[in-house]
N, C-alpha and C positions, 0 to 999 in steps of 0.2 A: 935625109936626117929626118927621123918622126918630130912633128910639131901638134900641140894640140892646145885647147882654149881651155878657160875656166873664168866666168864672170858671176861677180855675185855682190848683192848688196852689202853694205857695211851700216852699223848704227852704234853709236857711243852709247847707248842707253840699252842694251843686251847686258843682261845681269842686274838691271837698276830696276827697269821697268819690266812688270811681268804681263803679256798679254794673257788670253786662255791657254789655258794647258793644251788643248787640242791644238792651237795654232802653235804654241812653242815646238809640239812634237812634231808636227808637219815642218818647221823649220829646220829641227835638228835632224829630222829624216833628211832632209835635202842638204845639209852639210855632210851626214854620213854617205849620200850618193855621190857627192864630189870628191870626198877623201878618198872613197873607195875607186872611183877613176882616176885620180892622182897618183894613188898609189899602185892601180895598175899599170898606167902609162909610165910611171919611175923616170920622172924629168930628173936630169941633171944640171938644169940652168931653168929659172923663172925669171923670165922680163915681167915687171911687177908696174902696171900704170895705176896710178892713184893721185888723188888730191891732198889738198892741204885744208884745214881750217883755221888760218892765222893763228898757228902752231909754230910752223918751221920756215913758213915765206910770207915776208909782209913788204909792205909798200915801198918801203925804203930800196928794195930791188926787184921787183915781181916779176920774172921770166912767166912766158906762157907754158914751157915746158922745159925740163931740166933733168939731165940723167946725174945719178948720185954714183961718182966713183968712189966714194966712202958716204955712210951713211948710219945715222944715231937715231933709234925711235926715244920719244920723251916719255912714253908711258901713260898717258892722259888716260881718263876712264877706268883704270885698273887693267888695261895693255901691257903687255911686256915691254920694259925700258931696256934700252941696249945695244949694241951693235950689230946691225945687219951683217950676214956673210955676204959681202960685195962682191961678184966676181970680177976677176983681172978682164976679161971679155967687155967690162962695161967701156972702159976707156976704146976698144976696138970699134964698139957699137957707136960710142959717141962719133968717133972719126967718120964712120961710114955713113949715120945720119946727116952728118954737116955735108958731107962728098955730095950727097943726094940732095942739096938745095934747102934742107930746113935748119932754120938757125935755132938750134937747139944749146941751151944753157948748160955748163958743166961745172958739177960741186964735188970739192973735195973734201967738204965740212957740210952736207946735208942734214937737215934736222928734221924728221919725219913725226905725224903722229897716229892716230889709230886707223886713219884711210889706210896706211901701209901694213900695220902692226896687227893689226884684228884679223885681216885675212890669213897672214901668217900662223898666227896664233890658232886661228880656226882649221884650218887646212893642214897646217905643219907641225902643230903643237910648239911653236917657238920661232925666234928669229932667225936663228942660226944652224937650222935643220937641211938649208939647201941653198946651193949658192943663186945670188939673184941680181938681179938688173933693177934698181929703182928708178923710176920713171914719173915723176910728178908731172902732173898736168893741172893749167890753173883753170878749176872750175868755179871759182867764188868771187875773186876781186876782179869788177869790172876796171875797164873795160877788158871785154874777151875776145881772142881771136875768132875768126872765122870757123863755122865747125866742119867745114870742109878741108881746113887746116888740120885738124886734127887727125881725119882720114888719111892725109897725106904723111903726117907722123907716122901713124899705124904701119904704112905700105913701106916706109923707108928702114922702120925698124924691123920690120918682116923681111924685107931684103938681106939686110945687115945679118939678120940672125944666121942666115945661108952660110957667112963666110967665117964663122966663129967656131973654135976648137969641140966646144959641145956638142953632144950628138941628139940629145932629146931634152927639146926645149918647149916651156909650158907658158903661152901667154895669159898672164892672170889680169884681171880687170876689176877693180873695185870701188863701189859706187852707187849712187841713184836708187832707184828709179824715183818716182815725182814725189818732192819731199819740199817742204819750206821751213826749215828750223829757224830760230832766232838767231840768224848769223846777222851782223850789223855791216851796213851799207857806208862806205867812206862819204859818199855825196850827201848823205843828210846825217852823218854822224854828229855827236856832240864833239867838241875839242877834247875832253878827255878820252872818249872811245876812239876818235880821229888819230891821239896819239899811239892808241894800243895799235891799230891796224898800220899805221907807218913801221913802228918798232916795238912791238909787244913782248920782245924776248925775256925769259926768265922772269914771270910771273911769281910773285908771292904765293905759299900756298892757300894764304886765305882767299887771296884774288882767283887762283884757278877754282878751289872751292864754291866761291860764289859762282862763278860762270857754270861750273858741274849742275848746281844747285838748280838755276835759271832752265839750264836745258832740260833736266830730269823733269821740272814741274811741267815746261812746255807739252812733252809727251802726255803726261796723265791729262791735260787739257784736252790735248786734241782726242784723246781717248774719249774723254767725256763730252764731249762738244761744247766745249764751251772757250774754244780758242780762238782768234782772231786770224790764225796765221791758214793760209791756202790749203785745204784738204787733200789729201792723196788721190791722185786721179788716176783709178785702175784702167780707164779704157786707154788712156794715152800710154799708159805702162804697156799693155797688151800689144798696142799699136808698135811701139818702138820693138818689143821682143818679136812679134811678127815679121819687123823688116830686117832684125838680125838672123832670124832663121832663117829668109827666103834668100840671104845672101846681096841683098840690093843696099847695098851701103853706098852707093853713089850717090843715092836719093837724099842723104843726110847734106851734100853741097848746098842745097837751096834752103837749107833749114835756117831761119832767122834768131838770133840769139834772144831778142825779144820774147818770141812765140814761146821759148820755153818758159819763162817766167809766167809767163800767162797760162797757160796752159796746165803746168807741172809744178809750178816753184821754183825760185830763185835757185835751189839747191840741185834741181834736175839737171843742172848743167855736167852732174858728175857722170851721166850717162857717155861723156866725152871718153872715159876710163875703156868703157866696154867696144865704144867706134874704134877706139887706137887697137885694142887688143882684138877685136874681129877682122880689122885691116891690115893687122899682122899676120895674120892666120890667111886671110885669103891672098897675100902676097906669096904665100909659098904655094896656092892652088886650091881649088874648090873645097868648100869644107861642108860636113854636116851634123847639126846639132843633135846630139845622143842623149840630152837631159835637160829639160826645161821645167822650172819650177816658179809659181808665183805668188804671194798673199800680201795683200795689204796690211799692215802693221803699224796702226796710228799710236800705241804705245812707244814705239821705235822712230815714230816720225818718217817713215819710208814706205813707200812699194816695194816688197821685199822679194828679192828675184836670186834662183840661181841657175846656170845654164854650163854645159859643159859642149864640146866639140871635138871632132876629130877629120882628119883628112879624109874627103872624100874617096880618095883611093885606098884607103886603109881597111 
């Protein structure tokens, strides 16, 4: 069964804040490269690893990872809303991952935000163009599980993918790299903010608009050099890409969660989605990265990267 990987950064600020035209052109060319790669590979199943940003998952019940057997996109930041075309094999994969000793949650009513919907929009032009197994990875809400556990999750998913009916599987990672957007932390939150982090479902249009405006302003401030947020760290980003490119995933087991925030911002934990996707690929055999793009884009509050990979035997 052929397998492949695509991993890319996402940002809710795409389409709202505009970096230099040359930067936008380079990013769009990277998207075109990924779209061409996927079209040629022609997957009939996408296993999508993505985070949430307190839109679908809250502290009233916060799993470290969860497979959706039914999933609905909320449509934040002008991303598409509606049902994902969740594959029936999601249930089979959940059983196999549990059998491998990974305590993954299962949701028949998963709600997802731009972390899931944006890559489907960019790469497939919609939510329902290809069967998908959506896998949430907690990358924001502390406490976070050890990084090595994410690699083990990806390995289990990779092995499970060999036992399902679909013949061409794309592992898709969505998130990262270094970035530190204004995502609140429960430990130092006000009573009002804490209530939203614990159960902030169904915000009013006014509340969503205020939140969106704050995030848009944060990107403009970071680009202008007037922000107190931790800046993008291109050196850290490139070192991470080097590790992924070399296939040296075992090194992530020694990474400390606090180190992520110190080096690359609190939301750099979103590279967990990349680790899972590449670990899934590695479980099926050695891989080779055949495309790699990187650009720091402060207007989007992200170290922006796109990679694709194929089996070394292909």
